[in-house]
Structure formats: C-alpha cells, structure tokens
N, C-alpha and C positions, 0 to 999 in steps of 0.2 A: 604652537610656534606663535603667532601670533593676537592671540583672542578674541576676547569679547570685553566690549566696556561690563566694568563693579562695582559693587560699593561700594565705601569708602570700607579700610581696612583701622582696627582699633589699634592704635599702638598704645594708648591708656592701660592695656594690661604689667603686670610685674615681673609677668615670663619674657624674657630675651628672646627672640626673634632673630636675630644676627647670633652669629657665633664665631666672631676674629681670631679666637683663642684658640679654636682647632682647626682655620685655616690661616695660619702663618702665614707664608708664601700669597694669598694673593694681593697683597701693595709689592708685591717684585712684576705683576702682572701690567701692562701698557696699555692700559683700557685705552682704546681712541678717545677722544675729545670731537667734541660735538661739530666743533672749528674745523678738526681734522676730517667729521666724517662729511661734513658737505663743502667744504674746501673743493676748487677744479685744478685741472692743472691750465699752468700755458696755453698747450694743444688745445686742451678743452674750453680754456675761450674765446683763444684762434678761431676754430671751430663754428661758434655764438659771433661774432664778427664777421665772417667769411660769411657768412650763408644768410646776414640779420640785418649787413649793417644799412644793403638801400635801402629796407623797406619800411615807411614809415605807417603805414595804417594797422593798427592792433593785430587787427583778427587775422591778418595776410601773417601778422608774424606770428603768429598763435599753428596756423593751418602749414605753416614750413618747420617753423621749428621741430614740429614734429612729422612729418615727412623726411625732414633728415635725420633724424634719429635715424629710423630704421632703416634709411634707404641706404645707413653706413655699416649698415650690419646685416648677414644672413640669416632673417626671420626665422628659419629654422634652427638656428642657433642660438636666438636672441635668449629665449627662457632658457632657464639656470638653477631650478628649486633648490638647491644646494648652496648655489654664491651668495656669500651675503656679505656685502663689498662695503667701501668707501666710495663717495661719487667718484672721487678723480682715475682709481682702481677700477672699477665700472664702466667708465666712456674708455680705458684703455684696452678693457678686456673685450670689451660690442657683449658682453654676455650677462646676468646676473639673473637674483630672485624680483617679483615683484616689486621688493622692500626697495631692494639696494635700486633697481631701473627707477621708481619714484626719488628718492630720492637724486638720485644723476640729476633728472629729468627738470626736479623742485633746482638745483643750481645752476643749471643748463635754466629755465623760464628768469628767473632770477637776474644772472647776467646781462638774459634780453629786455628787462627793463619791462617784463611781467608781469606779474597777479600768479601766485600758485597754491590753491590749497593741494593738503595730502584728505585721502577721503577713504575712511572704512569701509568694505561694503560687505554686506550681510549676507553671503554664502552661507549654504547647507556644508553640515559636517562634511570633513573629510579628510580617510583619517592614510596616512603612509607609513610601511617599515621602515626604517633603517635600523640595524645591529637593535634586532631582540624587542626596541624598543618603542611602540602606538607615538604618532607624530599628529598632532592637530594641528590641521595648516589651516591660517589664518591666508586674507589679502586684502591690497588695499590698492587706491591708482590714484590719480592725480588731475586735478579740474585746472586748468588754467582760464585767467582770463584776465583782461587790459587794465593796464593799472588805473584805478579810480584816480589821478589827475591828466592822467592823457587826452581829458581836455574835447572824447568821443563822447558821445551818445547814442546808447542803440535801446530801437524798439521791440528788437526781438532777444533770443537768448544769446548770451555775451560766451557764456562757460565756455571751453573744448575739454572732453574726457577724453584723458590717452591712458590705457593699459596695457598691459606690459606681457596679459595673457588670450590668448584667443577666444579661448569655450567660455570664462566669464562671463571675456568684448559683450560675445554676440547674444547671454543672458540679461536678465533685467531684476538684475537680484537690489531690496535696499539698499541708499549707500547714506555716509555721513560724514562733515569732516571732522579732521581730527588735529591737532595741537602738535606744534613737531617736538613736544618732548614725552609722549606716546608714542611716533616714530620712533626717540631715538628709544626707548624703552627698547619696545620689539626689535631692534635695531640690536642689543643688548643680551638681549630676551634669545634671540638667535643666537650671538655668538656663544652665551653661555651654554645653549643645547647643545648646539656641537659640541662642545668641549665636553661636556656630562657623555656624552656619545664616546668621546674619547678617551675616559676614565681620567680627564684632565681637573683634579676636582678644584685644587686652588683655584683651578682656571675659572673653568663652570661661577665657583662661589663669588671672582669679580666683578663676572657680568651682569650673575642676577642679583648683584646686591647696588651696580651703577645703574640699572632696572629699573631697578625700587625706587633711588635717588632719583629718576628721573621722573619717575609717574609714578607716586605710591596703591595709586587706586589701579595700575596695569594686570590683571587678577590673576595675567599667565605668568611671570614669573615669577610669584607669590606663592602657585603653585609649585611652578619646578624649580624652586629653592625647599621647599618643605620634601620634596624629590630628593631631590639632593644632599638630604640630613639623612632622608629612612636611607639612602643608596650606601651612606657615610658609619651607618649602627647610629646615628642618635636620632634615634627613635620619640623619645618627648618634647624635642623640641622637632622636630618636623609635625608632630602634634596639633603641638602648641602656632604654629604658625597655619596649620589646612584649618586649624576654629579662626584665628586670628582670622583669615580670609572670610571664611565663612560670615563671618561677622560684618 
C-alpha cells in the first residue's frame, strides 16, 4: 500500500494513462485536501499547549510530546493497520495505521514548535490478504528535531524517532527521509486501495489520480491504477500504465 522509491514515469507516450471518461463520477468524490489531512482540531491544539507550554528545552519537549501521545492511548489498541485517517480524526480515535499516526504526530510537533521529517523504513516485503487481494504493506515513522532557529546547539544526536509499530521499532532497518508530497501520495493511495477492495471504482480512480498528482514517481499508485483498469476490463490501458511505470 505504500511501496518504495521508483524511477520517473514517462508521460511523453501518446497512449493515454488516465481514463477520466470511463470513471465519470470520480469528480463527485470528496478527496481530502492536503490542509484537511494535516489540520489539527482545537482539542489537539489544546493537548499540545497543556502538555508543553511550560517546557522550553527542545529535547525535553520532544520526549514529553512522545510520552504524552502514547500515554493518552491504550498501547495495545494504538496501532490499527486498516485505519487511514486525517490528523484530527486520528487524534480523536486514538488509533490508526503508521502513516496516519505519523501524520498526526507531525502536525502535533509543528504545533509544538518542533521540526519533523517523515522517514520511509525499508522493511522486508510484508504481504497481507484482504478480500481476495494480496497487499504489500510499507512502513514509515517520524524523526523529531529541535527547530534550527531555537538558539540551542547540540554536540550529540539531536533527533528522536517516533515509530508506532512496536515490532519494527525494535529492529534496525534502513530509513530515509521522504517529503510531504510522498506522504500525501501514500495517504491517497491507501484510500484508493480501500475503495478498490470495496468495488467502488470511481472512488478508487479519484484517489489513485490524486496520489499520482501529488507524487508522480511513487510507483505504487501507478501499479494500483493499472490494477483498477484490469479489474474494470480496460486491459490495453492497464498494459500502458504498467509499461509506463516500468520506464
């Protein structure tokens, strides 16, 4: 659902890669805007203020924020691999997948005046089965650092990694920073996959297209778009998308 890096997809081909005319209701789908995905509720903002307003030292602020996020939830219920929600809903529900939990924590960190970077973790291939489909699941976490303008200088490690999947957190897999556009593409791609599993093809198309518009070199969105075309009988279009993705 949130695959790895890929090479650039070639859009110069004369063969169309989008089939808007075959998914005419896709424009009726209310795809979340980036601001909606990262915006915190008033309750979440108050949570940050109550926990951190009296702390000035950045590293203590980071540790307190992490502890507060885990303390407000039952850890055994914290991780839900099927929950792909925006930051405000994740905060309210106190459970989501690693992507949504990281998005929420990113927004909380920004509210607290901290710097935050998303990191993709290069975990071994992990496959699950849902409703007759095989799903390849990726993983991300969040790296918190003090704001560069804070006036503090550190001789040792400055960052703190927050990882919501305990089994992976105990391992030492390679990880690298990814930007917000990649995170948005992952979010939309997951929503599209959920819609595809529910046989809501117009909704799946809307989300896969939104994912591609957010990050054109995120290969999972293209692969899933090709799968959607194959599921709906547009075999030539599916082949075109697969070939473009390989390029």
